[in-house]
C-alpha positions, 0 to 999 in steps of 0.5 A: 395575377394571371386573370388580371389583364395587366398581371398585377400581383394582387396576392402580394399587395393583399398580404402586405395590407394584412401586415400593415405595410400599406406604402409597399402594398401600393407600389405593387398595385400601382406599378403595372396599372396607371389607373389603379385608383380608378380600378379600385372603385369600378374595376370589373375585377376579373381577378376575384373569380380566379381568386383561390380563396373562392374555391374555399368560401368566397374570393378576397375583396381585391378591388375594394382593397386596391381602393383602400390603398389608393386612398392612402397613397394614390394621387388623390390622397394626402400622402401620394407615392410616386412609383414611375416618374424616376423611370422616364427615360431621358431620351428624345424619341419620335412624336406619337399621337394618341386619339382618345383620352380614355383608359386605353389612350392614357395607358399608352401615353403613360408608357410611351412617356416613360420610354422617352416619346413625345406624346400628344393626346387628342380628344373630342370632348371638353373633358379628359377620361373618355367614358370613364368621365362621360359614361360612368356615374359620379356616385361610382367614380368621384371626379376628383379621383379620376382627375387626380389619376389623369393629372399624374399621367400628364405630369410625366410629359404627354400633352393634352388637346381637348375639343379636337375631333378626328375628322372635323378638327384634323385628319390622320393625314394632318398628323402625318404632315405634323411629323407624328411617326405613329398614331394610336386610335383609342377612342370609345364607342360613344353612340347607343345602338338603336332599337328599330321598333314601332313608335321609336320616334315618340317623344320620351324614347331616349338613348342610354349613352346620350342620357349618361353623357348629359348627366355626367357632364352636368347638363339638366336632362328631363325625364318622366316620373315612370322610367323604363330602362331597356337592357341587362348590362352594367351600362343599363344598371348605371342608367337606371340608378342614374335615372333614380338619382336624377328623380331624387335630385329633382325631388330635393330641388322641388322641396327646396323651393317649398316655403314653410310657414313663417311662424315656425322657428329655424329648428322647427323648419329644419324638423319639418323639412327633414320630415317632408324629405323622409316622407317624400323619399319613402313615397319615391321608394314605394312607387310615386316615381318608378324606375323599371329595367326590362331585359331579355335575359333571365335573372341568372343570365344578366351580364351586369355584375351581381354587386350592381344588380343588388345595389340597383334593387336595393335602391328601388329599381324594379327588375323585369327579366325575361321580357323583350320590348315589342313596340313603344306605345304613345298618344299624340306623339308622346310616349305612354307605355312599352309593350313587352312580351315574355322571352323564353330564350335568348341564345340558341344551342350554339350560344348565338344571339337568337331570342325566342318569344311566347306569343300571347304574353304581351302586356304594357308597362306604363311609362313616360320615358324609355332609355335604351341601354342595349349596347354601344356603337362606333362612329367611323365617319372620320375614315377616308379612302386615303387613310387606308384603314379597314373596318370590321362587320362589327363596326370596329377597326380591323387590326392585327391582334398581335401588333394592334396595327390597323391596315395602315402602317404606323396607325394602331388601334386599342380599347373599344374601337378595336375590340368592342366594349370591355372592362376598363382594365382590359382597355388599360391592358390594350393601351400598354401593349399598344405602347410596347408595339409602337416602341417596337415599330418605331425602333425596329431592329434596335428594339429588344423585348423586356424579359421578366424574371422570377425569384424563388424563395424557400421559406424556413418557417412559413406561418399563416395568420391565426384564424385566417381560414375562419374569417368570412368575406367582409361586405364593402361598406356603403352609405345608407339608402336614404343618403343615396341622392345626386352624386353621393358616392355609394361605397365608402370603402374599408376602414383600416381594421376591416381591410386588414381583417379581409386581407388576412383571408388571403391563401397566398397562392404564390407560395407552393408546397414543393415535394422533392428532395434537394441535392443539398439535403439528399433527403427522400420521401420515406412515405410515412404518411405524416403529411397526409395525416396532418393535412386539415383539408384532406388535399393530400393522398397516398395512392397505390400505383395500381389505382392510377391510370397513366396515359401514353402521353404521360408516360412518354413525357415522363420517359423523356424527362427521366434524368430530372425525374429520378427522385419522383420515379425512384429508378422505375421506368416510366412504361413500368408504372402501371404494373410496379409496386409502390405508391404515389402522392396526389395533391388536390391543388384546388383546396390547399390553404397553404397552412404549411403543416405538411412541410412542418410535419415532414421528418426528412424535409422533403416538403418545403414551402416556396414563394415565387415573385415576378420581378424586373431584370436581375442578373442573378435570376433566371428569366421566365422564358428560360424557366418554362423551357426547363423540364 
C-alpha cells in the first residue's frame, strides 16, 4: 500500500479475491485509482517489489489480479460497478482547464469533477488518452479498455476538446480571458531524443516516438527487413515488439494476396494457406526478418521490466546488451548498417551517466532501419514571456513540488511535463495531487485537508487458508507465440480458479501480531516460550538482555515513553536495561507469514492478531495524524 503512489490497499482486494468476493474487491482496487482497468494491464506495479510475500518466495501477481477484477466489474466489463458517481458534490465551483488527456490530466479531471468543478480537458491529438493511446501498443493495452475507462471519467462531467494544441489553437492568456480560474498542464513528452552521430540523416533512421505514434494511430509505417532498435527501457522493448508485429502483419498481408492453384478445394486451400503461414512465421523467427535491440546497459542493468524483456526474447527479438552506437553506415543516402562498440560501463562511481567504451571492439550490425528509443523530450515552444512560466534545464516545467504550481500563479503542472518520464500510476498520483492542490488554491481559507482514519480490529480466530505458504507464484497466461501478430493482446489474464489460487498466497501484511497485555485482561507475558516453539519460520526469539546493545537514542526514547511502556519494561528503568536480569522478545518481521500460531499458543493471551484498515471519515475512529502522534 505504501509503495503504490495512490496507496491502493492491494492486500485487501487480493484477499477478497481469494474469498470469491469480487465486487467488494473491485471497489478497493478502483476507488483510489481512476485508471484501475488500465493499470491492471500495463502498470509498472511498484507494489509487487514491496510485497512481503516476495521475501518468502515471490511477490503476489498484484497487477494481474487487478485485471481479473476489472474484467468482471470495470467499465469495460458486462457487469460494471460504479464506485464514484454518487460522490459528486452538487455545487457549482469555478472553471478549471486541463491541458492533456493522459493519466495525469484525466485523473485530475476525475477528482475535480467529484469536487464540483466545471472541468474542460484540451488535447492536441485526435484521440484522448495521451501516451496511453499514442505510446503503448494495442497488444499490451486494448483500445476498448482504454476508451471505456476514459468514458467512465467523462461521464462525471468533464468536457473534452480534441485537436486543440496549446500555442497553436489557444494560449494560456486565452484561457484566463475565458474565465478559467486555474489551469493544469498535464501533457506528456511526445518527442524522441536525438542521437547526434555521423549518418543520423540517412534514410532509415527513425525516432521511436514517431514510430509508435504512427503504429498506434493506425497509419502504415514502412520499415525494412532488418531492424535495429537502440535503447534499453520499456519504450525500446515496445518499439522492438511493435516492429516485429509490423513485419508479421505485413507478412500476413503479403500472403493474403497469394493466389493458390484453382484446382485445390476450399479445405485444401485452407490447409495450404496454414502451412504457408506456419513456414513463413518459422522463417521469420529464424531470421528471415530480424529485429535487434542494442543498449548501453548490461543485461542486468537494463531499465526495462523483466517481464517485457522475457516476452521480447520469446518473440524473437535479438538482444545486444553492453553495446553503444558509434555511427550509422549507409550507401547512396540509405542506411545499410549500425556500427557499434562495446560499452564497459554506463555510470561512474557517483552513478552519473558517463559511458566508457573499449576501443578496437567496433563492428557493424547490418540493417536497413534503425529506430531510436533513447528517451523522450518535451516541446515547450508554446511558452511566451507573458506566461511567466519557467522551465528547468531538463526541459520540464519548474514547479513547487509541494503544490505542483508553476512560477505563474494559478498555473499547475503534473505528470511527465513536470517530472519527466515515469510510470502511469505515478502520473495518476500526480493528477490526484494536482486536483487537491487546485481545490486548495481556489477555496483558500475555506479549504480543509481531508483526514484519513484507521480502523483496528482484534481478530478472535485468525486463520490463513490451507497450504497458503506452499503455493508458488502463477505465471500470467499468454497466447501462443504463433498467434502474436498485429494487435493481438499477448496476456489473456487469470481464470477464476487461477486468480483465487494466486490470491490465496497473500500473507495479509495488514494483520499484525501484537505482543502486549490489555487493560481488560490484565494479562502479562510469562516468558514460557510457547510462541517461540510453535513459530514455523523461526521469526521469534527470546534473547537475554545481556546479549543486546541499546543505543543512547533508544534508551532516551524508552525513558520518555516510560508511562506507556510499563508492560514492556516490567518496572526496569530504561538506563538499567543493559545490566538488568531478564529477557526480551525479538521478532523478525521480514519472515513472519501471519499464521497466527503464536497467538493461538499463548496461554495468557498476551499475543493478539490485529488488523488495520485505512478508511474515510468516521467519528468513532482516530485519525492517522492523531495515531502517529501517540507514543
